[in-house]
C-alpha positions as CSV (number, residue, x, y, z in Angstrom):
1,X,19.1,-31.3,-28.8
2,X,18.8,-27.8,-30.3
3,X,15.0,-28.1,-30.4
4,X,15.0,-29.1,-26.7
5,X,17.0,-26.1,-25.8
6,X,14.6,-23.8,-27.7
7,X,11.6,-25.3,-25.8
8,X,13.2,-24.4,-22.5
9,X,14.4,-20.9,-23.5
10,X,11.0,-20.1,-25.1
11,X,9.2,-20.3,-21.8
12,X,8.5,-16.9,-20.2
13,X,9.9,-16.2,-16.8
14,X,7.2,-16.0,-14.1
15,X,6.4,-12.5,-12.9
16,X,5.7,-11.8,-9.3
17,X,4.5,-8.9,-7.1
18,X,6.4,-8.6,-3.9
19,X,5.6,-7.4,-0.4
20,X,6.6,-7.6,3.3
21,X,4.9,-8.4,6.5
22,X,6.6,-7.3,9.8
23,X,5.7,-8.6,13.3
24,X,7.4,-6.7,16.0
25,X,7.4,-6.1,19.7
26,X,8.6,-3.5,22.2
27,X,10.6,-4.2,25.4
28,X,7.6,-6.0,27.1
29,X,7.5,-8.6,24.3
30,X,3.7,-8.7,24.8
31,X,2.7,-5.5,23.0
32,X,2.8,-6.2,19.2
33,X,2.5,-4.6,15.8
34,X,1.9,-6.2,12.5
35,X,2.5,-4.1,9.4
36,X,2.3,-4.8,5.7
37,X,4.1,-3.1,2.8
38,X,2.4,-4.3,-0.4
39,X,2.1,-2.7,-3.8
40,X,3.4,0.6,-2.7
41,X,1.1,0.8,0.3
42,X,2.2,0.6,4.0
43,X,-0.5,-0.1,6.6
44,X,-0.9,-1.4,10.1
45,X,-2.7,-4.8,9.8
46,X,-3.0,-5.5,13.5
47,X,-1.7,-4.3,16.9
48,X,-2.5,-5.0,20.5
49,X,-1.3,-6.9,23.6
50,X,-0.9,-10.7,23.7
51,X,-3.1,-12.4,26.3
52,X,-0.7,-15.3,26.5
53,X,3.0,-15.7,25.9
54,X,5.4,-13.3,24.1
55,X,5.9,-12.3,20.5
56,X,8.9,-14.7,20.4
57,X,6.6,-17.7,21.0
58,X,3.0,-16.6,20.1
59,X,2.7,-15.9,16.4
60,X,-1.1,-15.9,16.3
61,X,-1.5,-12.3,15.2
62,X,1.0,-12.5,12.3
63,X,-0.3,-16.0,11.3
64,X,-3.8,-14.5,11.0
65,X,-2.5,-11.8,8.7
66,X,-0.4,-14.3,6.7
67,X,-3.4,-16.6,6.3
68,X,-5.6,-13.8,5.0
69,X,-2.9,-12.9,2.5
70,X,-2.5,-16.6,1.5
71,X,-6.2,-16.7,0.6
72,X,-5.5,-13.8,-1.8
73,X,-2.7,-15.8,-3.5
74,X,0.3,-14.5,-1.5
75,X,3.1,-16.9,-0.3
76,X,6.0,-16.5,2.1
77,X,9.2,-17.1,0.2
78,X,11.8,-15.8,2.8
79,X,12.0,-14.7,6.5
80,X,14.4,-12.7,8.6
81,X,14.7,-11.7,12.3
82,X,16.1,-8.4,13.6
83,X,16.6,-7.5,17.2
84,X,18.2,-4.6,19.2
85,X,19.7,-4.9,22.6
86,X,19.7,-1.1,22.9
87,X,16.0,-0.7,22.6
88,X,15.1,-4.3,23.6
89,X,12.9,-4.8,20.5
90,X,12.5,-7.7,18.1
91,X,11.0,-7.9,14.6
92,X,10.2,-10.9,12.4
93,X,10.0,-10.1,8.7
94,X,8.1,-12.3,6.2
95,X,8.8,-11.6,2.6
96,X,5.9,-12.5,0.4
97,X,5.1,-12.7,-3.3
98,X,2.2,-13.4,-5.6
99,X,2.2,-14.4,-9.2
100,X,1.1,-11.7,-11.5
101,X,-1.9,-12.6,-13.7
């Protein structure tokens, strides 16, 4: 039993790099902005106006960014939504991580 416990405690904890992707819209819900905060760098990944639907039901822009990140080893491990009635905005947050090599 003691040897079995040693084998489990001897394994190193996996290390991750973390980031965030945000997909938000203004009051029209058709004008969108996708931003990333990864490895200490903030940037606009995409922005524009949706040809169809609203940010609440058309996730094509953020899915494109998330798929590009997935090809680089990133995975979504949590999500969150935030909205404001005062400014009539909504933002979807995708928390991402990648195993450190």
